[in-house]
C-alpha angles and dihedrals in degrees: 000000000000118000106232133174114266096238095049122163120221109214125187125199116201101158105091110353120004114250138154128210136192104207102317095331118105111221111245110218115200089196122054094203093055089053089048091050089054090048089052091052090050090049089053088061097224096320111127117250091259093224136347087252090070093049091046091052089057099039095045102025096178098046130078122234104264137137092284096051091041089054090049091048091053091051091049091049090050091049090050090051091048092050091050089049090054089059094039095242105111088129092075091073122052122198122195122170091345093306116119133201139171114249098230098197091057095061139056107226130177091215094052091045091050093049091049087080094229110146093228088070102045092097093056096084113073100170102278130094130181091333091182092068125060092206088064089076091082092059090040088057091051091049091049090052092048097046112139 
């Protein structure tokens, strides 16, 4: 259990490489897929991952959704929850009936700030988005088209 200040801010960086911080501390994920699942939830901008099949298709691109990948997905989701618990920030992800979503108003996120349309945030986007995940290219394309 990390000791963290009570009024901690959770900040998420999506431009460039995906990373998440609690205060100034970068969250250390012991499992790459659980970090990727969180990135996917951030990319969905508060929309629930409609079904685990969708998340599975991103996390294991070459594998169909079946009992094996579903079991892996559940383990990844539990590891994500456990990592968030370690840092005392489980409230940033909501799970209802197996569907997960990021709770946007509980995090500071460069993507969300940029999309808010406020001029202060126009300079945030420099042409790269979640470069550690190939599926981020779809959102990158949308951001390039929207650029102010």
